[in-house]
CHARMM-style PDB file with segment names, atoms N, HN, CA, C and O in Angstrom:
ATOM      1  N   MET     1       9.207  17.802   3.306  1.00  0.00      PROA
ATOM      2  CA  MET     1       7.850  17.367   3.789  1.00  0.00      PROA
ATOM      3  C   MET     1       7.821  17.170   4.923  1.00  0.00      PROA
ATOM      4  O   MET     1       6.752  17.318   5.514  1.00  0.00      PROA
ATOM      5  N   ASP     2       9.113  16.725   5.696  1.00  0.00      PROA
ATOM      6  HN  ASP     2       9.982  16.605   5.216  1.00  0.00      PROA
ATOM      7  CA  ASP     2       9.025  17.524   6.392  1.00  0.00      PROA
ATOM      8  C   ASP     2       9.100  18.245   7.832  1.00  0.00      PROA
ATOM      9  O   ASP     2       9.122  18.059   9.049  1.00  0.00      PROA
ATOM     10  N   ASN     3       9.118  19.046   6.969  1.00  0.00      PROA
ATOM     11  HN  ASN     3       9.100  19.197   5.981  1.00  0.00      PROA
ATOM     12  CA  ASN     3       9.575  20.868   7.359  1.00  0.00      PROA
ATOM     13  C   ASN     3       8.037  21.310   7.528  1.00  0.00      PROA
ATOM     14  O   ASN     3       7.402  21.878   8.416  1.00  0.00      PROA
ATOM     15  N   PHE     4       7.763  20.831   6.371  1.00  0.00      PROA
ATOM     16  HN  PHE     4       8.279  20.369   5.649  1.00  0.00      PROA
ATOM     17  CA  PHE     4       5.553  21.582   6.552  1.00  0.00      PROA
ATOM     18  C   PHE     4       5.138  20.655   7.667  1.00  0.00      PROA
ATOM     19  O   PHE     4       4.764  21.291   8.653  1.00  0.00      PROA
ATOM     20  N   PHE     5       5.076  18.913   7.859  1.00  0.00      PROA
ATOM     21  HN  PHE     5       5.380  18.397   7.059  1.00  0.00      PROA
ATOM     22  CA  PHE     5       4.681  18.563   9.083  1.00  0.00      PROA
ATOM     23  C   PHE     5       4.564  19.173  10.900  1.00  0.00      PROA
ATOM     24  O   PHE     5       3.825  18.964  11.863  1.00  0.00      PROA
ATOM     25  N   LYS     6       6.232  20.318  10.475  1.00  0.00      PROA
ATOM     26  HN  LYS     6       6.833  20.488   9.693  1.00  0.00      PROA
ATOM     27  CA  LYS     6       6.600  20.068  11.586  1.00  0.00      PROA
ATOM     28  C   LYS     6       6.666  21.256  12.291  1.00  0.00      PROA
ATOM     29  O   LYS     6       6.857  21.660  13.438  1.00  0.00      PROA
ATOM     30  N   LYS     7       6.230  22.034  10.166  1.00  0.00      PROA
ATOM     31  HN  LYS     7       6.075  21.705   9.235  1.00  0.00      PROA
ATOM     32  CA  LYS     7       5.403  23.780  10.631  1.00  0.00      PROA
ATOM     33  C   LYS     7       4.569  23.979  11.387  1.00  0.00      PROA
ATOM     34  O   LYS     7       4.445  24.796  12.300  1.00  0.00      PROA
ATOM     35  N   HSD     8       3.740  22.922  10.863  1.00  0.00      PROA
ATOM     36  HN  HSD     8       3.840  22.258  10.121  1.00  0.00      PROA
ATOM     37  CA  HSD     8       1.976  23.163  10.533  1.00  0.00      PROA
ATOM     38  C   HSD     8       1.458  22.149  11.692  1.00  0.00      PROA
ATOM     39  O   HSD     8       0.283  22.370  11.987  1.00  0.00      PROA
ATOM     40  N   SER     9       1.988  21.219  12.327  1.00  0.00      PROA
ATOM     41  HN  SER     9       2.943  21.040  12.088  1.00  0.00      PROA
ATOM     42  CA  SER     9       1.543  20.274  12.857  1.00  0.00      PROA
ATOM     43  C   SER     9       0.296  20.545  13.961  1.00  0.00      PROA
ATOM     44  O   SER     9      -0.576  19.777  14.366  1.00  0.00      PROA
ATOM     45  N   LYS    10       0.521  21.688  14.218  1.00  0.00      PROA
ATOM     46  HN  LYS    10       1.229  22.313  13.889  1.00  0.00      PROA
ATOM     47  CA  LYS    10      -0.716  22.227  15.207  1.00  0.00      PROA
ATOM     48  C   LYS    10      -2.223  22.313  14.784  1.00  0.00      PROA
ATOM     49  O   LYS    10      -3.241  22.282  15.476  1.00  0.00      PROA
ATOM     50  N   LYS    11      -2.018  22.450  13.219  1.00  0.00      PROA
ATOM     51  HN  LYS    11      -1.191  22.476  12.658  1.00  0.00      PROA
ATOM     52  CA  LYS    11      -3.412  23.179  12.906  1.00  0.00      PROA
ATOM     53  C   LYS    11      -4.092  21.949  11.928  1.00  0.00      PROA
ATOM     54  O   LYS    11      -5.215  21.615  11.550  1.00  0.00      PROA
ATOM     55  N   LEU    12      -3.082  21.624  11.813  1.00  0.00      PROA
ATOM     56  HN  LEU    12      -2.170  21.896  12.120  1.00  0.00      PROA
ATOM     57  CA  LEU    12      -3.076  19.564  11.347  1.00  0.00      PROA
ATOM     58  C   LEU    12      -3.766  18.927  10.787  1.00  0.00      PROA
ATOM     59  O   LEU    12      -4.393  18.595   9.781  1.00  0.00      PROA
ATOM     60  N   ASN    13      -3.074  18.718  13.064  1.00  0.00      PROA
ATOM     61  HN  ASN    13      -2.565  18.988  13.881  1.00  0.00      PROA
ATOM     62  CA  ASN    13      -3.958  17.369  14.402  1.00  0.00      PROA
ATOM     63  C   ASN    13      -5.824  17.732  14.512  1.00  0.00      PROA
ATOM     64  O   ASN    13      -6.782  16.989  14.300  1.00  0.00      PROA
ATOM     65  N   SER    14      -5.764  19.114  14.911  1.00  0.00      PROA
ATOM     66  HN  SER    14      -4.986  19.718  15.083  1.00  0.00      PROA
ATOM     67  CA  SER    14      -6.289  19.876  15.256  1.00  0.00      PROA
ATOM     68  C   SER    14      -7.760  19.853  13.787  1.00  0.00      PROA
ATOM     69  O   SER    14      -8.909  19.423  13.888  1.00  0.00      PROA
ATOM     70  N   ILE    15      -7.024  20.531  12.502  1.00  0.00      PROA
ATOM     71  HN  ILE    15      -6.091  20.880  12.420  1.00  0.00      PROA
ATOM     72  CA  ILE    15      -7.700  19.508  11.013  1.00  0.00      PROA
ATOM     73  C   ILE    15      -8.555  17.094  11.235  1.00  0.00      PROA
ATOM     74  O   ILE    15      -9.586  16.441  11.076  1.00  0.00      PROA
ATOM     75  N   ALA    16      -7.361  16.961  11.585  1.00  0.00      PROA
ATOM     76  HN  ALA    16      -6.523  17.492  11.714  1.00  0.00      PROA
ATOM     77  CA  ALA    16      -7.071  15.690  11.147  1.00  0.00      PROA
ATOM     78  C   ALA    16      -8.044  15.155  13.064  1.00  0.00      PROA
ATOM     79  O   ALA    16      -8.210  13.937  13.002  1.00  0.00      PROA
ATOM     80  N   LEU    17      -8.459  15.558  14.099  1.00  0.00      PROA
ATOM     81  HN  LEU    17      -8.324  16.547  14.149  1.00  0.00      PROA
ATOM     82  CA  LEU    17     -10.222  15.301  14.764  1.00  0.00      PROA
ATOM     83  C   LEU    17     -11.559  15.877  14.425  1.00  0.00      PROA
ATOM     84  O   LEU    17     -12.689  15.500  14.734  1.00  0.00      PROA
ATOM     85  N   ILE    18     -11.178  16.801  13.771  1.00  0.00      PROA
ATOM     86  HN  ILE    18     -10.260  17.108  13.520  1.00  0.00      PROA
ATOM     87  CA  ILE    18     -12.481  17.384  13.319  1.00  0.00      PROA
ATOM     88  C   ILE    18     -12.759  16.206  12.356  1.00  0.00      PROA
ATOM     89  O   ILE    18     -13.848  15.638  12.277  1.00  0.00      PROA
ATOM     90  N   LEU    19     -11.766  15.930  11.704  1.00  0.00      PROA
ATOM     91  HN  LEU    19     -10.881  16.392  11.769  1.00  0.00      PROA
ATOM     92  CA  LEU    19     -12.208  15.810  10.525  1.00  0.00      PROA
ATOM     93  C   LEU    19     -12.340  13.224  10.625  1.00  0.00      PROA
ATOM     94  O   LEU    19     -12.885  12.336   9.971  1.00  0.00      PROA
ATOM     95  N   MET    20     -11.491  13.323  11.786  1.00  0.00      PROA
ATOM     96  HN  MET    20     -11.048  14.045  12.318  1.00  0.00      PROA
ATOM     97  CA  MET    20     -12.160  12.079  13.014  1.00  0.00      PROA
ATOM     98  C   MET    20     -13.090  11.865  13.816  1.00  0.00      PROA
ATOM     99  O   MET    20     -12.901  10.924  14.586  1.00  0.00      PROA
ATOM    100  N   LEU    21     -14.415  12.636  13.939  1.00  0.00      PROA
ATOM    101  HN  LEU    21     -14.568  13.401  13.314  1.00  0.00      PROA
ATOM    102  CA  LEU    21     -15.798  12.974  14.239  1.00  0.00      PROA
ATOM    103  C   LEU    21     -16.375  12.761  13.276  1.00  0.00      PROA
ATOM    104  O   LEU    21     -16.889  11.674  13.012  1.00  0.00      PROA
ATOM    105  N   ALA    22     -16.416  14.369  12.133  1.00  0.00      PROA
ATOM    106  HN  ALA    22     -15.998  15.252  12.348  1.00  0.00      PROA
ATOM    107  CA  ALA    22     -16.726  14.330  11.060  1.00  0.00      PROA
ATOM    108  C   ALA    22     -17.568  13.862   9.860  1.00  0.00      PROA
ATOM    109  O   ALA    22     -18.585  14.163   9.236  1.00  0.00      PROA
ATOM    110  N   ILE    23     -16.452  12.847   9.892  1.00  0.00      PROA
ATOM    111  HN  ILE    23     -15.626  12.603  10.399  1.00  0.00      PROA
ATOM    112  CA  ILE    23     -16.897  11.499   8.618  1.00  0.00      PROA
ATOM    113  C   ILE    23     -17.639  10.380   9.439  1.00  0.00      PROA
ATOM    114  O   ILE    23     -18.576   9.961   8.760  1.00  0.00      PROA
ATOM    115  N   PRO    24     -17.593  10.021  10.128  1.00  0.00      PROA
ATOM    116  CA  PRO    24     -18.478   8.714   9.969  1.00  0.00      PROA
ATOM    117  C   PRO    24     -19.789  10.064  10.051  1.00  0.00      PROA
ATOM    118  O   PRO    24     -19.722  10.948   9.198  1.00  0.00      PROA
ATOM    119  N   PHE    25     -20.748  10.109  10.951  1.00  0.00      PROA
ATOM    120  HN  PHE    25     -20.802   9.391  11.645  1.00  0.00      PROA
ATOM    121  CA  PHE    25     -21.607  11.038  10.194  1.00  0.00      PROA
ATOM    122  C   PHE    25     -22.261  11.560   8.840  1.00  0.00      PROA
ATOM    123  O   PHE    25     -23.443  11.553   8.497  1.00  0.00      PROA
ATOM    124  N   LEU    26     -20.838  12.130   8.009  1.00  0.00      PROA
ATOM    125  HN  LEU    26     -19.878  12.135   8.288  1.00  0.00      PROA
ATOM    126  CA  LEU    26     -21.172  12.051   6.975  1.00  0.00      PROA
ATOM    127  C   LEU    26     -21.672  11.120   5.952  1.00  0.00      PROA
ATOM    128  O   LEU    26     -22.582  11.237   5.132  1.00  0.00      PROA
ATOM    129  N   LEU    27     -20.552   9.824   6.300  1.00  0.00      PROA
ATOM    130  HN  LEU    27     -19.812   9.730   6.966  1.00  0.00      PROA
ATOM    131  CA  LEU    27     -20.140   8.611   6.056  1.00  0.00      PROA
ATOM    132  C   LEU    27     -21.906   7.779   6.567  1.00  0.00      PROA
ATOM    133  O   LEU    27     -22.163   6.903   5.740  1.00  0.00      PROA
ATOM    134  N   TYR    28     -22.891   7.880   7.528  1.00  0.00      PROA
ATOM    135  HN  TYR    28     -22.682   8.591   8.199  1.00  0.00      PROA
ATOM    136  CA  TYR    28     -24.014   7.060   7.406  1.00  0.00      PROA
ATOM    137  C   TYR    28     -24.745   7.538   6.386  1.00  0.00      PROA
ATOM    138  O   TYR    28     -25.650   6.978   5.767  1.00  0.00      PROA
ATOM    139  N   SER    29     -24.053   9.174   6.185  1.00  0.00      PROA
ATOM    140  HN  SER    29     -23.318   9.629   6.687  1.00  0.00      PROA
ATOM    141  CA  SER    29     -25.721   9.914   5.783  1.00  0.00      PROA
ATOM    142  C   SER    29     -25.207   9.706   4.126  1.00  0.00      PROA
ATOM    143  O   SER    29     -24.994   8.503   4.279  1.00  0.00      PROA
ATOM    144  N   ALA    30     -25.024   9.823   3.393  1.00  0.00      PROA
ATOM    145  HN  ALA    30     -25.196  10.800   3.268  1.00  0.00      PROA
ATOM    146  CA  ALA    30     -24.285   8.860   2.663  1.00  0.00      PROA
ATOM    147  C   ALA    30     -24.678   8.254   2.287  1.00  0.00      PROA
ATOM    148  O   ALA    30     -25.396   8.463   1.309  1.00  0.00      PROA
ATOM    149  N   ALA    31     -24.412   6.645   2.989  1.00  0.00      PROA
ATOM    150  HN  ALA    31     -23.829   6.475   3.784  1.00  0.00      PROA
ATOM    151  CA  ALA    31     -24.904   6.008   2.668  1.00  0.00      PROA
ATOM    152  C   ALA    31     -26.633   5.400   2.718  1.00  0.00      PROA
ATOM    153  O   ALA    31     -27.358   4.668   2.044  1.00  0.00      PROA
ATOM    154  N   MET    32     -26.692   6.017   3.646  1.00  0.00      PROA
ATOM    155  HN  MET    32     -26.103   6.612   4.194  1.00  0.00      PROA
ATOM    156  CA  MET    32     -28.820   6.049   3.921  1.00  0.00      PROA
ATOM    157  C   MET    32     -29.630   7.111   3.015  1.00  0.00      PROA
ATOM    158  O   MET    32     -30.792   7.475   3.196  1.00  0.00      PROA
ATOM    159  N   HSD    33     -28.732   7.530   1.981  1.00  0.00      PROA
ATOM    160  HN  HSD    33     -27.788   7.235   1.834  1.00  0.00      PROA
ATOM    161  CA  HSD    33     -29.259   8.379   0.499  1.00  0.00      PROA
ATOM    162  C   HSD    33     -28.412   7.384  -0.928  1.00  0.00      PROA
ATOM    163  O   HSD    33     -28.141   7.713  -2.083  1.00  0.00      PROA
ATOM    164  N   GLY    34     -28.206   6.127  -0.179  1.00  0.00      PROA
ATOM    165  HN  GLY    34     -28.426   5.860   0.759  1.00  0.00      PROA
ATOM    166  CA  GLY    34     -27.559   5.625  -1.224  1.00  0.00      PROA
ATOM    167  C   GLY    34     -26.885   5.982  -2.635  1.00  0.00      PROA
ATOM    168  O   GLY    34     -27.146   5.737  -3.813  1.00  0.00      PROA
ATOM    169  N   LEU    35     -25.718   6.804  -1.819  1.00  0.00      PROA
ATOM    170  HN  LEU    35     -25.506   7.003  -0.863  1.00  0.00      PROA
ATOM    171  CA  LEU    35     -24.865   8.078  -2.611  1.00  0.00      PROA
ATOM    172  C   LEU    35     -23.547   7.205  -2.757  1.00  0.00      PROA
ATOM    173  O   LEU    35     -22.588   7.741  -2.202  1.00  0.00      PROA
ATOM    174  N   ILE    36     -23.254   5.955  -3.387  1.00  0.00      PROA
ATOM    175  HN  ILE    36     -24.033   5.519  -3.838  1.00  0.00      PROA
ATOM    176  CA  ILE    36     -22.194   5.059  -3.680  1.00  0.00      PROA
ATOM    177  C   ILE    36     -20.591   5.950  -3.871  1.00  0.00      PROA
ATOM    178  O   ILE    36     -19.411   5.818  -3.546  1.00  0.00      PROA
ATOM    179  N   PHE    37     -21.640   7.068  -4.749  1.00  0.00      PROA
ATOM    180  HN  PHE    37     -22.599   7.175  -5.013  1.00  0.00      PROA
ATOM    181  CA  PHE    37     -19.658   7.581  -4.700  1.00  0.00      PROA
ATOM    182  C   PHE    37     -19.230   8.115  -3.810  1.00  0.00      PROA
ATOM    183  O   PHE    37     -18.156   7.856  -3.269  1.00  0.00      PROA
ATOM    184  N   GLN    38     -20.025   8.978  -3.499  1.00  0.00      PROA
ATOM    185  HN  GLN    38     -20.898   9.189  -3.938  1.00  0.00      PROA
ATOM    186  CA  GLN    38     -19.591   9.386  -1.692  1.00  0.00      PROA
ATOM    187  C   GLN    38     -19.120   8.884  -0.723  1.00  0.00      PROA
ATOM    188  O   GLN    38     -18.195   9.177   0.035  1.00  0.00      PROA
ATOM    189  N   VAL    39     -20.288   7.575  -0.841  1.00  0.00      PROA
ATOM    190  HN  VAL    39     -21.040   7.338  -1.457  1.00  0.00      PROA
ATOM    191  CA  VAL    39     -19.071   6.491   0.616  1.00  0.00      PROA
ATOM    192  C   VAL    39     -17.352   6.517  -0.364  1.00  0.00      PROA
ATOM    193  O   VAL    39     -16.281   6.878   0.123  1.00  0.00      PROA
ATOM    194  N   LYS    40     -17.503   6.188  -1.316  1.00  0.00      PROA
ATOM    195  HN  LYS    40     -18.373   5.895  -1.711  1.00  0.00      PROA
ATOM    196  CA  LYS    40     -16.108   5.203  -1.423  1.00  0.00      PROA
ATOM    197  C   LYS    40     -15.099   6.659  -0.939  1.00  0.00      PROA
ATOM    198  O   LYS    40     -14.140   6.567  -0.173  1.00  0.00      PROA
ATOM    199  N   ILE    41     -15.603   8.054  -1.623  1.00  0.00      PROA
ATOM    200  HN  ILE    41     -16.381   8.129  -2.245  1.00  0.00      PROA
ATOM    201  CA  ILE    41     -14.555   9.102  -0.996  1.00  0.00      PROA
ATOM    202  C   ILE    41     -14.876   9.343  -0.245  1.00  0.00      PROA
ATOM    203  O   ILE    41     -14.833  10.534  -0.556  1.00  0.00      PROA
ATOM    204  N   LEU    42     -15.487   9.381   1.259  1.00  0.00      PROA
ATOM    205  HN  LEU    42     -15.522   8.414   1.512  1.00  0.00      PROA
ATOM    206  CA  LEU    42     -14.995   9.327   1.816  1.00  0.00      PROA
ATOM    207  C   LEU    42     -14.945   8.764   3.017  1.00  0.00      PROA
ATOM    208  O   LEU    42     -14.706   9.268   4.114  1.00  0.00      PROA
ATOM    209  N   LEU    43     -15.252   7.407   2.632  1.00  0.00      PROA
ATOM    210  HN  LEU    43     -15.446   6.998   1.741  1.00  0.00      PROA
ATOM    211  CA  LEU    43     -14.038   6.448   3.022  1.00  0.00      PROA
ATOM    212  C   LEU    43     -12.644   6.439   2.822  1.00  0.00      PROA
ATOM    213  O   LEU    43     -11.815   6.217   3.704  1.00  0.00      PROA
ATOM    214  N   VAL    44     -12.343   6.755   1.315  1.00  0.00      PROA
ATOM    215  HN  VAL    44     -13.017   6.936   0.598  1.00  0.00      PROA
ATOM    216  CA  VAL    44     -10.791   7.053   1.426  1.00  0.00      PROA
ATOM    217  C   VAL    44     -10.587   8.286   2.456  1.00  0.00      PROA
ATOM    218  O   VAL    44      -9.759   8.360   3.364  1.00  0.00      PROA
ATOM    219  N   LEU    45     -11.476   9.148   2.106  1.00  0.00      PROA
ATOM    220  HN  LEU    45     -12.149   9.088   1.369  1.00  0.00      PROA
ATOM    221  CA  LEU    45     -11.153  10.489   3.225  1.00  0.00      PROA
ATOM    222  C   LEU    45     -10.293  10.138   4.760  1.00  0.00      PROA
ATOM    223  O   LEU    45      -9.311  10.665   5.284  1.00  0.00      PROA
ATOM    224  N   MET    46     -11.447   8.658   5.282  1.00  0.00      PROA
ATOM    225  HN  MET    46     -12.244   8.230   4.856  1.00  0.00      PROA
ATOM    226  CA  MET    46     -11.892   8.338   6.830  1.00  0.00      PROA
ATOM    227  C   MET    46      -9.942   7.723   6.443  1.00  0.00      PROA
ATOM    228  O   MET    46      -9.072   8.431   6.949  1.00  0.00      PROA
ATOM    229  N   ILE    47      -9.388   6.267   5.451  1.00  0.00      PROA
ATOM    230  HN  ILE    47     -10.095   5.691   5.040  1.00  0.00      PROA
ATOM    231  CA  ILE    47      -8.973   5.531   5.375  1.00  0.00      PROA
ATOM    232  C   ILE    47      -7.073   6.869   5.653  1.00  0.00      PROA
ATOM    233  O   ILE    47      -5.983   6.576   6.143  1.00  0.00      PROA
ATOM    234  N   GLY    48      -7.574   8.170   5.064  1.00  0.00      PROA
ATOM    235  HN  GLY    48      -8.460   8.408   4.666  1.00  0.00      PROA
ATOM    236  CA  GLY    48      -6.163   8.762   5.234  1.00  0.00      PROA
ATOM    237  C   GLY    48      -5.959   9.622   5.953  1.00  0.00      PROA
ATOM    238  O   GLY    48      -4.921  10.221   6.236  1.00  0.00      PROA
ATOM    239  N   THR    49      -7.804   9.796   6.558  1.00  0.00      PROA
ATOM    240  HN  THR    49      -8.647   9.309   6.329  1.00  0.00      PROA
ATOM    241  CA  THR    49      -6.928  10.540   8.412  1.00  0.00      PROA
ATOM    242  C   THR    49      -6.372   9.800   8.781  1.00  0.00      PROA
ATOM    243  O   THR    49      -5.210  10.190   8.894  1.00  0.00      PROA
ATOM    244  N   MET    50      -6.573   8.236   9.271  1.00  0.00      PROA
ATOM    245  HN  MET    50      -7.517   7.919   9.180  1.00  0.00      PROA
ATOM    246  CA  MET    50      -6.474   7.654   9.817  1.00  0.00      PROA
ATOM    247  C   MET    50      -5.024   7.705  10.159  1.00  0.00      PROA
ATOM    248  O   MET    50      -4.448   8.176  11.140  1.00  0.00      PROA
ATOM    249  N   LEU    51      -4.483   6.955   8.842  1.00  0.00      PROA
ATOM    250  HN  LEU    51      -4.951   6.573   8.045  1.00  0.00      PROA
ATOM    251  CA  LEU    51      -3.254   6.594   8.303  1.00  0.00      PROA
ATOM    252  C   LEU    51      -2.020   8.824   9.130  1.00  0.00      PROA
ATOM    253  O   LEU    51      -0.956   9.215   9.610  1.00  0.00      PROA
ATOM    254  N   TYR    52      -2.859   9.119   8.844  1.00  0.00      PROA
ATOM    255  HN  TYR    52      -3.723   8.801   8.454  1.00  0.00      PROA
ATOM    256  CA  TYR    52      -1.860  10.442   9.356  1.00  0.00      PROA
ATOM    257  C   TYR    52      -1.877  10.938   9.645  1.00  0.00      PROA
ATOM    258  O   TYR    52      -1.434  12.054   9.376  1.00  0.00      PROA
ATOM    259  N   VAL    53      -2.952  10.166  11.305  1.00  0.00      PROA
ATOM    260  HN  VAL    53      -3.312   9.259  11.524  1.00  0.00      PROA
ATOM    261  CA  VAL    53      -3.505   9.940  12.701  1.00  0.00      PROA
ATOM    262  C   VAL    53      -1.956   9.208  13.242  1.00  0.00      PROA
ATOM    263  O   VAL    53      -0.961   9.529  13.892  1.00  0.00      PROA
ATOM    264  N   LEU    54      -2.343   8.377  12.718  1.00  0.00      PROA
ATOM    265  HN  LEU    54      -3.151   8.116  12.190  1.00  0.00      PROA
ATOM    266  CA  LEU    54      -1.165   7.031  13.693  1.00  0.00      PROA
ATOM    267  C   LEU    54       0.761   7.557  12.300  1.00  0.00      PROA
ATOM    268  O   LEU    54       1.608   6.692  12.079  1.00  0.00      PROA
ATOM    269  N   ILE    55       0.824   8.370  11.970  1.00  0.00      PROA
ATOM    270  HN  ILE    55       0.136   9.073  12.150  1.00  0.00      PROA
ATOM    271  CA  ILE    55       1.636   8.268  11.790  1.00  0.00      PROA
ATOM    272  C   ILE    55       2.496   9.381  11.949  1.00  0.00      PROA
ATOM    273  O   ILE    55       3.698   9.481  11.701  1.00  0.00      PROA
ATOM    274  N   LYS    56       1.289  10.605  12.625  1.00  0.00      PROA
ATOM    275  HN  LYS    56       0.313  10.524  12.826  1.00  0.00      PROA
ATOM    276  CA  LYS    56       2.043  11.382  12.910  1.00  0.00      PROA
ATOM    277  C   LYS    56       1.684  11.802  13.843  1.00  0.00      PROA
ATOM    278  O   LYS    56       2.310  12.726  14.362  1.00  0.00      PROA
ATOM    279  N   GLY    57       0.466  11.258  14.458  1.00  0.00      PROA
ATOM    280  HN  GLY    57      -0.043  10.507  14.036  1.00  0.00      PROA
ATOM    281  CA  GLY    57      -0.222  11.814  15.815  1.00  0.00      PROA
ATOM    282  C   GLY    57       0.645  11.580  16.485  1.00  0.00      PROA
ATOM    283  OT1 GLY    57       0.585  11.841  17.687  1.00  0.00      PROA
TER     284      GLY     57
END
């Protein structure tokens, strides 16, 4: 798995940055429309993205 992260680190870092910028807006939109399931999914995705950045960033 470390080999995968080393090989694709540039792409993964770019994707993580884009996700960290986009998820809060999607989260706000889902919360305003009362979509509880989507809010939970987006929160899990945000937590995963932040953990990835903290560990591998």
